[in-house]
KOLLO-982422 format. One record per residue (C-alpha): x, y, z. Coordinates in nm, 2 decimals. Example, Ala and Ser with C-alpha at 12.3 -4.5 7.8 and 13.67 -1.06 7.14 Angstrom:
REC       X       Y       Z
REC    1.23   -0.45    0.78
REC    1.37   -0.11    0.71
***
This chain:
REC       X       Y       Z
REC   -1.50    3.12   -0.92
REC   -1.59    2.76   -0.99
REC   -1.85    2.57   -0.80
REC   -1.63    2.26   -0.82
REC   -1.31    2.39   -0.66
REC   -1.19    2.04   -0.56
REC   -1.25    1.85   -0.89
REC   -1.35    2.09   -1.16
REC   -1.62    1.85   -1.27
REC   -1.97    1.97   -1.36
REC   -2.27    1.77   -1.47
REC   -2.16    1.83   -1.83
REC   -1.82    1.68   -1.75
REC   -1.99    1.37   -1.61
REC   -2.22    1.35   -1.92
REC   -1.93    1.37   -2.15
REC   -1.76    1.08   -1.98
REC   -2.08    0.87   -1.99
REC   -2.13    0.94   -2.36
REC   -1.77    0.85   -2.43
REC   -1.82    0.52   -2.26
REC   -2.14    0.45   -2.45
REC   -2.00    0.55   -2.79
REC   -1.67    0.36   -2.74
REC   -1.83    0.02   -2.69
REC   -2.02    0.05   -3.02
REC   -1.70   -0.04   -3.21
REC   -1.71   -0.38   -3.05
REC   -2.07   -0.46   -3.12
REC   -2.23   -0.70   -3.37
REC   -2.43   -0.54   -3.65
REC   -2.76   -0.62   -3.47
REC   -2.61   -0.47   -3.14
REC   -2.70   -0.78   -2.93
REC   -2.34   -0.87   -2.87
REC   -2.07   -0.64   -2.74
REC   -1.75   -0.84   -2.75
REC   -1.49   -0.63   -2.57
REC   -1.12   -0.71   -2.58
REC   -0.96   -0.87   -2.27
REC   -0.94   -1.17   -2.05
REC   -1.26   -1.38   -2.06
REC   -1.45   -1.48   -1.74
REC   -1.50   -1.84   -1.63
REC   -1.84   -1.83   -1.80
REC   -1.72   -1.77   -2.15
REC   -1.77   -1.52   -2.43
REC   -2.15   -1.54   -2.46
REC   -2.18   -1.44   -2.09
REC   -1.92   -1.17   -2.12
REC   -2.09   -1.02   -2.43
REC   -2.43   -1.01   -2.25
REC   -2.26   -0.84   -1.95
REC   -2.12   -0.57   -2.17
REC   -2.45   -0.50   -2.33
REC   -2.66   -0.50   -2.01
REC   -2.43   -0.28   -1.81
REC   -2.38   -0.03   -2.08
REC   -2.75   -0.03   -2.15
REC   -2.81    0.07   -1.79
REC   -2.59    0.38   -1.84
REC   -2.78    0.46   -2.16
REC   -3.11    0.44   -1.96
REC   -2.96    0.67   -1.70
REC   -2.87    0.92   -1.97
REC   -3.22    0.91   -2.12
REC   -3.38    0.95   -1.78
REC   -3.17    1.25   -1.69
REC   -3.22    1.42   -2.02
REC   -3.59    1.36   -2.03
REC   -3.56    1.16   -2.35
REC   -3.33    1.40   -2.54
REC   -3.12    1.16   -2.74
REC   -2.86    1.31   -2.97
REC   -2.67    0.98   -2.99
REC   -2.97    0.76   -3.07
REC   -2.92    0.56   -2.76
REC   -3.28    0.44   -2.74
REC   -3.29    0.29   -3.09
REC   -2.94    0.15   -3.07
REC   -3.01   -0.05   -2.76
REC   -3.36   -0.13   -2.88
REC   -3.20   -0.31   -3.17
REC   -2.98   -0.51   -2.93
REC   -3.27   -0.60   -2.71
REC   -3.47   -0.71   -3.01
REC   -3.20   -0.95   -3.14
REC   -3.08   -1.06   -2.80
REC   -3.42   -1.18   -2.68
REC   -3.54   -1.33   -3.01
REC   -3.49   -1.71   -2.99
REC   -3.45   -1.73   -3.36
REC   -3.17   -1.47   -3.36
REC   -2.81   -1.60   -3.42
REC   -2.71   -1.37   -3.14
REC   -2.98   -1.47   -2.89
REC   -2.86   -1.43   -2.53
REC   -2.84   -1.72   -2.29
REC   -3.14   -1.70   -2.06
REC   -3.13   -1.66   -1.68
REC   -3.25   -2.01   -1.63
REC   -2.96   -2.14   -1.84
REC   -2.67   -1.92   -1.72
REC   -2.62   -1.79   -1.37
REC   -2.45   -1.47   -1.48
REC   -2.76   -1.39   -1.69
REC   -2.95   -1.36   -1.37
REC   -2.73   -1.06   -1.28
REC   -2.75   -0.90   -1.62
REC   -3.13   -0.94   -1.64
REC   -3.15   -0.69   -1.35
REC   -2.96   -0.42   -1.54
REC   -3.18   -0.48   -1.84
REC   -3.50   -0.46   -1.64
REC   -3.39   -0.16   -1.45
REC   -3.27    0.01   -1.77
REC   -3.61   -0.06   -1.93
REC   -3.79    0.09   -1.63
REC   -3.58    0.41   -1.63
REC   -3.61    0.46   -2.01
REC   -3.96    0.33   -2.04
REC   -4.12    0.63   -2.23
REC   -3.85    0.64   -2.48
REC   -3.78    0.27   -2.54
REC   -4.02    0.02   -2.40
REC   -4.33    0.21   -2.49
REC   -4.21    0.24   -2.85
REC   -4.14   -0.13   -2.91
REC   -4.39   -0.34   -3.10
REC   -4.58   -0.62   -2.94
REC   -4.36   -0.90   -3.07
REC   -4.04   -0.74   -2.93
REC   -4.21   -0.68   -2.59
REC   -4.33   -1.04   -2.58
REC   -3.98   -1.17   -2.65
REC   -3.82   -0.95   -2.38
REC   -4.08   -1.05   -2.13
REC   -4.03   -1.42   -2.21
REC   -3.65   -1.38   -2.17
REC   -3.68   -1.20   -1.84
REC   -3.96   -1.43   -1.71
REC   -3.72   -1.72   -1.69
REC   -3.60   -1.57   -1.35
REC   -3.94   -1.65   -1.19
REC   -3.91   -1.93   -0.94
REC   -3.53   -1.95   -0.99
REC   -3.30   -2.00   -0.68
REC   -3.06   -1.71   -0.61
REC   -2.77   -1.71   -0.37
REC   -2.85   -1.55   -0.03
REC   -2.64   -1.24   -0.10
REC   -2.69   -0.92   -0.30
REC   -2.81   -1.14   -0.59
REC   -3.17   -1.16   -0.45
REC   -3.22   -0.80   -0.57
REC   -3.16   -0.91   -0.93
REC   -3.47   -1.13   -0.91
REC   -3.68   -0.87   -0.71
REC   -3.61   -0.60   -0.97
REC   -3.67   -0.81   -1.27
REC   -4.00   -0.95   -1.14
REC   -4.12   -0.60   -1.04
REC   -4.06   -0.48   -1.39
REC   -4.24   -0.78   -1.53
REC   -4.54   -0.70   -1.30
REC   -4.54   -0.34   -1.43
REC   -4.58   -0.46   -1.79
REC   -4.83   -0.74   -1.73
REC   -4.57   -1.02   -1.73
REC   -4.54   -1.32   -1.49
REC   -4.41   -1.26   -1.15
REC   -4.41   -1.43   -0.81
REC   -4.50   -1.25   -0.49
REC   -4.33   -1.54   -0.31
REC   -4.00   -1.47   -0.49
REC   -4.01   -1.11   -0.39
REC   -4.11   -1.18   -0.03
REC   -3.83   -1.44    0.00
REC   -3.57   -1.20   -0.15
REC   -3.67   -0.92    0.09
REC   -3.64   -1.16    0.38
REC   -3.28   -1.25    0.27
REC   -3.20   -0.88    0.24
REC   -3.32   -0.81    0.59
REC   -3.11   -1.10    0.72
REC   -2.80   -0.94    0.58
REC   -2.84   -0.62    0.78
REC   -2.61   -0.58    1.08
REC   -2.62   -0.23    1.23
REC   -2.52    0.14    1.18
REC   -2.61    0.12    0.81
REC   -2.39   -0.19    0.73
REC   -2.49   -0.50    0.56
REC   -2.29   -0.82    0.52
REC   -2.30   -0.96    0.17
REC   -2.40   -1.31    0.30
REC   -2.36   -1.50    0.62
REC   -1.99   -1.43    0.64
REC   -1.81   -1.12    0.76
REC   -1.82   -0.99    0.40
REC   -1.81   -0.61    0.45
REC   -1.70   -0.43    0.13
REC   -1.82   -0.20   -0.15
REC   -2.12   -0.43   -0.22
REC   -2.28   -0.25    0.08
REC   -2.28    0.07   -0.13
REC   -2.32   -0.03   -0.49
REC   -2.58   -0.31   -0.43
REC   -2.74   -0.34   -0.09
REC   -2.81    0.04   -0.05
REC   -2.87    0.11   -0.42
REC   -3.13   -0.15   -0.52
REC   -3.38   -0.12   -0.22
REC   -3.47    0.25   -0.27
REC   -3.45    0.23   -0.65
REC   -3.69   -0.07   -0.64
REC   -3.92    0.10   -0.39
REC   -3.97    0.38   -0.65
REC   -4.06    0.12   -0.92
REC   -4.37    0.00   -0.73
REC   -4.43    0.16   -0.39
REC   -4.72   -0.08   -0.33
REC   -4.48   -0.37   -0.28
REC   -4.30   -0.22    0.02
REC   -4.46   -0.04    0.32
REC   -4.37    0.30    0.45
REC   -4.20    0.16    0.76
REC   -3.97   -0.06    0.54
REC   -3.88    0.23    0.32
REC   -3.81    0.45    0.62
REC   -3.58    0.19    0.77
REC   -3.39    0.17    0.44
REC   -3.36    0.55    0.42
REC   -3.22    0.56    0.78
REC   -2.97    0.29    0.70
REC   -2.85    0.46    0.39
REC   -2.80    0.78    0.58
REC   -2.60    0.61    0.85
REC   -2.39    0.43    0.59
REC   -2.31    0.75    0.40
REC   -2.18    0.90    0.73
REC   -1.93    0.62    0.72
REC   -1.87    0.63    0.35
REC   -1.75    0.99    0.34
REC   -1.48    0.90    0.59
REC   -1.35    0.62    0.36
REC   -1.26    0.85    0.06
REC   -0.91    0.98    0.04
REC   -0.82    1.34   -0.04
REC   -0.70    1.20   -0.38
REC   -1.06    1.09   -0.44
REC   -0.98    0.72   -0.41
REC   -1.23    0.49   -0.25
REC   -1.10    0.24    0.01
REC   -0.91   -0.02   -0.19
REC   -1.05   -0.33   -0.02
REC   -1.29   -0.62   -0.11
REC   -1.38   -0.80   -0.43
REC   -1.48   -0.65   -0.77
REC   -1.24   -0.36   -0.74
REC   -1.24   -0.33   -1.12
REC   -1.59   -0.17   -1.08
REC   -1.39    0.14   -0.98
REC   -1.62    0.45   -0.96
REC   -1.92    0.24   -0.88
REC   -1.81    0.33   -0.53
REC   -1.99    0.66   -0.59
REC   -2.33    0.49   -0.63
REC   -2.45    0.51   -0.26
REC   -2.36    0.88   -0.26
REC   -2.58    0.95   -0.56
REC   -2.86    0.75   -0.39
REC   -2.84    0.99   -0.10
REC   -2.88    1.28   -0.34
REC   -3.16    1.10   -0.54
REC   -3.37    1.01   -0.23
REC   -3.26    1.28    0.02
REC   -3.19    1.00    0.26
REC   -2.87    1.15    0.40
REC   -2.74    1.40    0.65
REC   -2.46    1.49    0.42
REC   -2.49    1.82    0.24
REC   -2.53    1.83   -0.14
REC   -2.18    1.99   -0.16
REC   -2.02    1.70    0.02
REC   -2.21    1.44   -0.19
REC   -2.10    1.62   -0.51
REC   -1.74    1.65   -0.40
REC   -1.72    1.29   -0.29
REC   -1.88    1.15   -0.60
REC   -1.69    1.37   -0.84
REC   -1.37    1.31   -0.65
REC   -1.40    0.93   -0.71
REC   -1.46    0.98   -1.08
REC   -1.18    1.23   -1.11
REC   -0.94    1.00   -0.93
REC   -0.97    0.75   -1.22
REC   -1.00    1.01   -1.50
REC   -0.66    1.16   -1.39
REC   -0.50    0.82   -1.40
REC   -0.59    0.71   -1.75
REC   -0.94    0.57   -1.71
REC   -1.11    0.50   -1.95
REC   -0.82    0.40   -2.17
REC   -0.71    0.54   -2.50
REC   -0.99    0.35   -2.67
REC   -1.25    0.49   -2.44
REC   -1.29    0.15   -2.27
REC   -1.31    0.03   -1.91
REC   -1.06   -0.26   -1.88
REC   -1.01   -0.53   -1.62
REC   -0.78   -0.34   -1.38
REC   -0.76   -0.04   -1.15
REC   -0.59    0.23   -1.36
REC   -0.42    0.05   -1.64
REC   -0.54   -0.30   -1.75
REC   -0.43   -0.56   -1.50
REC   -0.63   -0.88   -1.52
REC   -0.49   -1.01   -1.19
REC   -0.75   -0.79   -1.02
REC   -1.03   -1.00   -1.15
REC   -1.23   -1.27   -0.98
REC   -1.34   -1.58   -1.17
REC   -1.67   -1.42   -1.26
REC   -1.50   -1.11   -1.41
REC   -1.48   -1.06   -1.79
REC   -1.42   -0.77   -2.02
REC   -1.78   -0.64   -1.97
REC   -1.76   -0.66   -1.59
REC   -1.60   -0.32   -1.53
REC   -1.91   -0.15   -1.67
REC   -2.08   -0.20   -1.33
REC   -1.90    0.13   -1.28
REC   -2.20    0.29   -1.45
REC   -2.38    0.27   -1.11
REC   -2.15    0.54   -1.00
REC   -2.31    0.76   -1.26
REC   -2.66    0.74   -1.12
REC   -2.64    1.12   -1.05
REC   -2.69    1.18   -1.42
REC   -3.05    1.09   -1.36
REC   -3.09    1.41   -1.17
REC   -3.15    1.74   -1.37
REC   -2.90    2.01   -1.40
REC   -3.09    2.23   -1.15
REC   -3.09    1.96   -0.87
REC   -2.92    2.08   -0.55
REC   -2.64    1.83   -0.58
REC   -2.54    1.98   -0.92
REC   -2.60    2.34   -0.81
REC   -2.43    2.33   -0.47
REC   -2.06    2.42   -0.45
REC   -1.83    2.13   -0.36
REC   -1.75    2.11    0.01
REC   -1.45    1.93    0.16
REC   -1.44    1.57    0.26
REC   -1.37    1.49    0.63
REC   -1.01    1.41    0.55
REC   -0.98    1.75    0.39
REC   -1.11    1.93    0.69
REC   -0.90    1.78    0.98
REC   -0.73    1.46    1.10
REC   -0.98    1.21    1.23
REC   -1.01    0.87    1.40
REC   -1.34    0.69    1.36
REC   -1.44    0.35    1.49
REC   -1.67    0.14    1.26
REC   -1.77   -0.14    1.49
REC   -1.97   -0.35    1.24
REC   -1.69   -0.42    1.00
REC   -1.44   -0.40    1.29
REC   -1.24   -0.11    1.14
REC   -1.04    0.17    1.30
REC   -1.03    0.45    1.05
REC   -0.76    0.72    1.05
REC   -0.75    1.01    0.81
REC   -0.47    1.27    0.79
REC   -0.54    1.61    0.63
REC   -0.18    1.68    0.54
REC   -0.16    1.40    0.28
REC   -0.52    1.30    0.23
REC   -0.46    0.94    0.33
REC   -0.74    0.73    0.48
REC   -0.63    0.41    0.65
REC   -0.83    0.12    0.79
REC   -0.70   -0.12    1.06
REC   -0.91   -0.43    1.04
REC   -1.00   -0.66    1.33
REC   -1.35   -0.76    1.21
REC   -1.36   -0.85    0.84
REC   -1.23   -1.16    0.66
REC   -1.51   -1.27    0.43
REC   -1.54   -1.57    0.65
REC   -1.69   -1.69    0.98
REC   -1.52   -1.74    1.32
REC   -1.34   -2.07    1.32
REC   -1.30   -2.10    0.95
REC   -0.96   -2.24    0.86
REC   -0.92   -2.13    0.50
REC   -0.63   -1.91    0.41
REC   -0.64   -1.53    0.45
REC   -0.80   -1.34    0.15
REC   -0.57   -1.05    0.06
REC   -0.89   -0.85   -0.02
REC   -1.05   -0.90    0.32
REC   -0.83   -1.05    0.60
REC   -0.53   -0.82    0.61
REC   -0.48   -0.59    0.91
REC   -0.47   -0.28    0.70
REC   -0.63   -0.12    0.39
REC   -0.61    0.24    0.26
REC   -0.70    0.48   -0.01
REC   -0.34    0.51   -0.12
REC   -0.22    0.14   -0.13
REC   -0.35   -0.17   -0.29
REC   -0.33   -0.53   -0.14
REC   -0.10   -0.73   -0.37
REC   -0.31   -1.00   -0.55
REC   -0.07   -1.23   -0.72
REC   -0.07   -1.60   -0.63
REC    0.20   -1.58   -0.35
REC   -0.03   -1.33   -0.16
REC   -0.32   -1.57   -0.17
REC   -0.09   -1.85   -0.05
REC    0.06   -1.65    0.24
REC   -0.02   -1.32    0.42
REC    0.30   -1.14    0.30
REC    0.19   -0.78    0.41
REC    0.00   -0.61    0.68
REC   -0.02   -0.92    0.90
REC    0.09   -1.08    1.23
REC    0.21   -1.43    1.15
REC    0.41   -1.72    1.27
REC    0.69   -1.82    1.03
REC    0.73   -2.19    1.00
REC    1.06   -2.31    0.85
REC    0.89   -2.52    0.58
REC    0.53   -2.40    0.57
REC    0.59   -2.03    0.56
REC    0.36   -1.76    0.71
REC    0.05   -1.86    0.91
REC   -0.30   -1.73    0.84
REC   -0.55   -1.57    1.08
REC   -0.87   -1.62    0.88
REC   -1.16   -1.72    1.11
REC   -1.04   -1.51    1.39
REC   -1.26   -1.39    1.68
REC   -1.31   -1.02    1.73
REC   -1.28   -0.95    2.10
REC   -1.34   -0.58    2.12
REC   -1.25   -0.25    1.96
REC   -0.93   -0.30    1.77
REC   -0.85   -0.65    1.90
REC   -0.88   -1.01    1.80
REC   -0.76   -1.36    1.87
REC   -0.67   -1.59    1.58
REC   -0.61   -1.96    1.59
REC   -0.34   -1.93    1.34
REC   -0.29   -2.21    1.08
REC   -0.11   -2.29    0.76
REC   -0.30   -2.39    0.44
REC   -0.18   -2.58    0.14
REC   -0.36   -2.35   -0.11
REC   -0.23   -2.54   -0.40
REC   -0.50   -2.80   -0.32
REC   -0.78   -2.56   -0.40
REC   -0.87   -2.56   -0.77
REC   -1.21   -2.39   -0.74
REC   -1.31   -2.05   -0.86
REC   -1.18   -1.74   -0.69
REC   -1.47   -1.52   -0.57
REC   -1.29   -1.32   -0.31
REC   -1.27   -1.56   -0.01
REC   -0.95   -1.72    0.11
REC   -0.84   -2.04   -0.05
REC   -0.88   -2.38    0.10
REC   -0.66   -2.68    0.12
REC   -0.49   -2.91    0.38
REC   -0.46   -2.73    0.71
REC   -0.19   -2.75    0.98
REC   -0.30   -2.59    1.31
REC   -0.09   -2.35    1.51
REC   -0.14   -2.18    1.84
REC   -0.37   -1.88    1.92
REC   -0.22   -1.53    1.88
REC   -0.38   -1.23    2.04
REC   -0.34   -0.91    1.86
REC   -0.45   -0.55    1.92
REC   -0.41   -0.21    1.75
REC   -0.43    0.16    1.85
REC   -0.45    0.41    1.57
REC   -0.39    0.78    1.54
REC   -0.27    0.99    1.26
REC   -0.04    0.80    1.02
REC    0.06    0.55    1.29
REC   -0.08    0.21    1.41
REC    0.07    0.07    1.73
REC    0.04   -0.31    1.69
REC    0.07   -0.55    1.99
REC    0.07   -0.93    1.98
REC    0.12   -1.23    2.21
REC    0.14   -1.61    2.13
REC   -0.09   -1.80    2.36
REC    0.02   -2.16    2.29
REC    0.32   -2.39    2.23
REC    0.56   -2.32    1.94
REC    0.84   -2.53    1.79
REC    1.21   -2.44    1.78
REC    1.29   -2.23    1.47
REC    0.96   -2.06    1.45
REC    0.95   -1.68    1.42
REC    0.69   -1.42    1.48
REC    0.65   -1.16    1.21
REC    0.48   -0.83    1.18
REC    0.46   -0.67    0.83
REC    0.36   -0.32    0.72
REC    0.20   -0.15    0.43
REC    0.28   -0.26    0.08
REC    0.41    0.01   -0.16
REC    0.41   -0.06   -0.53
REC    0.56    0.15   -0.81
REC    0.68    0.12   -1.17
REC    1.04    0.13   -1.04
REC    1.15   -0.04   -0.72
REC    1.06    0.16   -0.41
REC    1.37    0.29   -0.22
REC    1.45    0.14    0.12
REC    1.62    0.22    0.44
REC    1.70   -0.05    0.70
REC    1.84    0.05    1.04
REC    1.65    0.05    1.37
REC    1.34    0.05    1.15
REC    1.25   -0.06    0.80
REC    1.11    0.19    0.56
REC    1.02    0.20    0.19
REC    0.93    0.50   -0.02
REC    0.79    0.56   -0.37
REC    1.04    0.79   -0.54
REC    0.92    1.13   -0.67
REC    0.76    1.46   -0.56
REC    0.58    1.46   -0.23
REC    0.26    1.63   -0.34
REC   -0.01    1.38   -0.22
REC   -0.27    1.46   -0.48
REC   -0.05    1.51   -0.79
REC   -0.25    1.37   -1.09
REC   -0.11    1.06   -1.26
REC   -0.01    1.17   -1.61
REC   -0.16    0.87   -1.78
REC   -0.12    0.50   -1.85
REC    0.19    0.54   -2.07
REC    0.38    0.76   -1.81
REC    0.65    0.61   -1.60
REC    0.53    0.82   -1.31
REC    0.37    0.66   -1.00
REC    0.03    0.74   -0.86
REC    0.15    0.83   -0.51
REC    0.51    0.97   -0.52
REC    0.67    1.03   -0.19
REC    0.45    0.78   -0.01
REC    0.64    0.61    0.27
REC    0.57    0.28    0.46
REC    0.77    0.19    0.77
REC    0.78   -0.04    1.06
REC    0.95    0.04    1.39
REC    1.00   -0.25    1.63
REC    0.97   -0.18    2.00
REC    0.90   -0.49    2.21
REC    1.03   -0.84    2.14
REC    1.17   -0.80    1.79
REC    1.53   -0.85    1.69
REC    1.55   -0.78    1.32
REC    1.39   -0.57    1.04
REC    1.40   -0.62    0.67
REC    1.23   -0.54    0.33
REC    1.03   -0.80    0.14
REC    1.02   -0.74   -0.23
REC    0.81   -0.90   -0.51
REC    0.74   -0.82   -0.87
REC    0.42   -0.81   -1.08
REC    0.21   -0.85   -0.77
REC   -0.06   -0.58   -0.81
REC   -0.22   -0.32   -1.03
REC   -0.03   -0.01   -0.92
REC    0.31   -0.11   -1.07
REC    0.56   -0.38   -1.13
REC    0.76   -0.36   -0.80
REC    0.63   -0.41   -0.45
REC    0.82   -0.35   -0.12
REC    0.70   -0.43    0.23
REC    0.88   -0.35    0.56
REC    0.88   -0.64    0.81
REC    1.01   -0.72    1.15
REC    1.08   -1.06    1.30
REC    1.19   -1.23    1.62
REC    1.20   -1.59    1.76
REC    0.85   -1.70    1.86
REC    0.82   -1.72    2.24
REC    0.49   -1.80    2.41
REC    0.35   -1.52    2.64
REC    0.61   -1.27    2.51
REC    0.47   -0.93    2.42
REC    0.57   -0.80    2.07
REC    0.50   -0.44    1.97
REC    0.58   -0.23    1.66
REC    0.47    0.10    1.51
REC    0.34    0.06    1.15
REC    0.32    0.39    0.96
REC    0.19    0.51    0.62
REC    0.24    0.87    0.52
REC    0.34    1.12    0.26
REC    0.39    1.39    0.52
REC    0.60    1.22    0.79
REC    0.53    1.29    1.16
REC    0.73    1.18    1.47
REC    0.66    0.83    1.60
REC    0.46    0.78    1.92
REC    0.64    0.71    2.25
REC    0.57    0.37    2.40
REC    0.62    0.25    2.76
REC    0.52   -0.09    2.90
REC    0.36   -0.12    3.25
REC    0.32   -0.49    3.32
REC    0.10   -0.59    3.03
REC   -0.04   -0.24    2.95
REC    0.13   -0.05    2.67
REC    0.11    0.33    2.73
REC    0.12    0.54    2.41
REC    0.20    0.91    2.38
REC    0.11    1.02    2.03
REC    0.29    1.30    1.84
REC    0.01    1.55    1.93
REC    0.08    1.47    2.30
REC   -0.25    1.28    2.35
REC   -0.23    0.95    2.54
REC   -0.39    0.61    2.51
REC   -0.33    0.26    2.63
REC   -0.33   -0.08    2.46
REC   -0.38   -0.42    2.61
REC   -0.43   -0.76    2.47
REC   -0.74   -0.98    2.53
REC   -0.69   -1.25    2.79
REC   -0.57   -1.59    2.67
***
């Protein structure tokens, strides 16, 4: 009987993947190892930045391997990366890296280099000669006194300067104090940080804002007090209680937020729980969750046939990238391999895998900080999030909706389409007014009113005016204001009951639209349009069937069905189709329902996503209260916030 009944992955399995990643990048390195020029679409910062990124991020993985193996080094990782460090930080080298004071992205990569040097210190740093150490210190020291954005980036400066302090280099207590103050300002509650002043709730909570604090505290405990460390531990524990509910039975993390190409970096906070013990989750759950995330990608052709992590989700799909993403960017995934620092006899590697929450029972969980209603169904392993609190913006902002943040729904089995039309208009999982010439309205900058409800001053944005970089937020441009729309959701099982009301004047010819979950496949999803609109990915209905690989015509979620069933106010249903819109396939289909826009009219529909179908809920209206009887016979009510 295996101790990994869900994934089959052991520590040796993880180590083999890590070593494959490390050995595969060598074929793209310069003779002195300072440059790793991976194939693929360049970032906005150019090839020198991209090359440094590939080196620094893969070096962090090499350091994790050295740390976890107590210096055993059959692949000569220490000397291979020492050569690259030597050439990259030598100002006279033809492959000298751009310094952090010259290139913003180098501030990010300096952190991976400093952390890697810390983790591998006995086997790398301690064996360098004085000249090489001096050059490395001089390169890293250009972060001292630099300004960093008030987001997760402050940790890059904190980590680098703490390493510099440990080797007698320059550092600034004021920089560290300032960075820690920013970090504290990002904390909201219940283990959740916002990555900046906006409602930016995403995977950076896990792979940055919970990873760096406790790793840093172990670098120099004198720089942080016991009370601060205790608070960070409590926050991590609370966050992991949320995290395990956001992983599908197929192992997929929630597909939401920027930098999705980091893939299994989503496992990083789980490993931090194991490393620090700051968690109420058992070692078996941590192992199953982490290994499930890795296996999700391994089963779907990641890394590719060359052993590389590409810009994409499964196969290469550069449209998933932000402006800062280059061929080396996906190697931030190595944070999801922090567990390899732990020895083979650690409890997380010895414990048998235990089921995730979605594998034990159906659940509905309220995450009040990001404003998410989370529903998991055991029969198909799908975790869905209905979103009334996150938009990577602030209340009153009139930019367009970001498809990564501002949609009403995200899940472990669907991906928000990310092609240009979806940045210009909210074409899926939205409530919008349809203007005859301006198209679909946006809700970005909405006000969260309570659990599962919000009010949006809807607006139209001419996004073609915005020529700036894309970092995940909605696009700007000339704005045309529309009326407020109140919207609310009730969630149970595979269903969301969605209710809306227009609270202002409208023009003749305007429509109100609700749209459902997007399904994407290599062949067009099948469709049924009658009293409801439904689309389905063709194929077997096994929810966790492995994807055969990147060259297979099979789809990752065969049998998955998305539907919308209108109830109040709506007069028509239809299917919206687009091509080449996202990373899961070439063909996307979205069920929609529309009706003439009438102020004060109540509009209601049932939006569903399932592989294992269940009966729809029964809805009755009593004045302005919607009464819901769910398929399991439980009851709930739904009302809209007052105008």
